[in-house]
Every structure is written in C-alpha cells, then in structure tokens.
C-alpha positions, 0 to 999 in steps of 0.5 A, a space after each residue: 464505491 466501484 472501480 476499475 484503474 484501466 476504465 480510470 486511465 480511459 477516463 482521466 487519459 489527459 492527466 497521465 503521467 501528470 496528476 494522475 500516475 500509473 506504479 510499474 507492475 511489480 506488485 503481486 495482488 493479496 488481502 481478500 480486498 482485491 480492490 481498494 481507494 483511499 488517501 496515502 499515509 506513507 512510511 519509509 523504512 528499511 527491515 523493521 516494522 515497529 514504525 507498520 505496528 504503530 500506524 496501523 494501529 492508528 485510525 485508518 479513516 479507509 485511507 492506504 499505508 504506502 510503505 517504502 521499505 528499499 525494494 528488500 526481500 530479506 524478512 517480511 514486513 507485515 505478516 497477518 497480525 498487522 493486518 488483522 490490526 488494520 483490518 480492525 482500525 479502518 486502512 482500506 488497503 496497505 502497498 509494500 516496496 518489500 515482502 509480505 509473510 503470513 499471505 494465505 492469513 491475509 487473503 482472508 482479510 477483508 484488506 487489499 494488500 500489494 508487496 514483491 513478494 513473500 518472505 517467512 523471516 520477520 522484520 526486525 523492531 528497532 524503531 527506525 524510520 520516517 513517516 508523513 514524506 514523500 517515497 519514490 519507488 516503481 516510476 511514482 511518487 508517494 506523498 502524504 494526502 494524494 489518492 490511491 486506486 489499486 485493482 487486480 490490474 494495477 495501481 494508479 495515484 493521483 492528487 485528487 479524489 478520481 470517483 468524488 
C-alpha cells in the first residue's frame, strides 16, 4: 500500500476542503514507518496518558490513534513502551497533538508517529479522558472511522478510503 500525500491531493483535488482535509503542517515525524494510513480512533485528554495505554493495548487492526492532548508541551503522552505496545497490537500509527518521549527508541519501532515535539517528562496517570469522539486541531476535525494518510509531506484526513 504505497501512497504519497501530494499525489492524493492531486488525484482527489475536487474533494479538498470537503471530504478530504489537509492538516496544518505542525507535526514532527517519528517512528520507523515514515508513511502510514488507517481508520481513525480518537482520544481527548490532557497531560494524562492512561487511556493511551489502554487503547494501544487493544487490537489496532491497522488503525491510527489520534490523540488530542490539547497541544500541551509540558509532558509526553507516548513513549517507547507505548510505541512498542502499539506495534505489537497492530496499530499503523499514532498522531499526538502534544509531545512524545524516547524518540530515538520510537524511531527504531515499526510504527508511524507524529507529534508536536519531544519532552522528557512522563504524564500523570489518573484515567481521565474521552474516547471515540470528534476532535479538532490543525484546522481539521478527526472523526472516528474516517481515514488518515500520513507521510513525510503531511497528514490528510478523508471520509473514505482513497486507496481501495
């Protein structure tokens, strides 16, 4: 399953801004998988990664976990252990509107990761957050079940699978 986000934008140009949305260029690229795609699962939380561990512990089935961490730059929501867990459970990738840590180790893991930046401090763990709801950041609303496409050039969100 090979794709390039610029090619998808060109091929589906008539859908841009409608069923195909481009996320603002604000994310850094991590993980051993530079390009990834899958259906979206969502989390909304703030500086507490308890639900991230819970969800990544479930069967990923090639999905992408989108974590709305409120854009916090005060702690990390994903580290190497969670990236390894995600890989083992079949997640294609994780997009974090917040920070990650252990980036060198995550870069050795066969999973795609996008995050605002890195931070060495771990998050709190109170089990607070919400699952499977629409989250909005980067000028785009991410709805559970929609499709995400990420590569070195950017992130796209589509209402349908563009590669089938």
